[in-house]
C-alpha angles and dihedrals in degrees: 000000000000091000089049089052091051094049097043091040092056093051095045094044091050095047102038117348100070091049094047091048101042104019121119120283140131145092096350094064099020093240114130094149105076139001119258134200116267122204108304096031100276115214094339109117086350088280099139102034091111090054097050097055102280106170115177089206095068100024095211095147093044091049091051091047093051094043093052093040090058091053092047091052090045090054088059095044094053091070094041091083092053094051096038108141090355099087133053118244091250092054090046092052090050090050092050091050091049095050098043096036103042119004100047098040092050093051091047090052092050094052110027105035117086092236098041112121094237096045121111093227 
């Protein structure tokens, strides 16, 4: 199940999680709950990485993506021991998608984005 968490977590974090965590939001639109896609797609599906300063030479955006992906997948694996042999595989996949696609990205946005309501900025 941990390998399943890592694989699904990577796909979900790439497609949705990074954008929900680090997408634009804030005082201009009144949304401090979750990141949204700016013009050009932003971090959703890696569409706007070139527009937000992605430079393959330094790899800052890729390093941030990988660092946060590992924590998103880890958030799902923490509970895997508690539900081991107690949940069907379908329920476990749904749980993994929920944790890595909604719970973790929203909390990251709250704390680490400049306009998140729990950030110190």
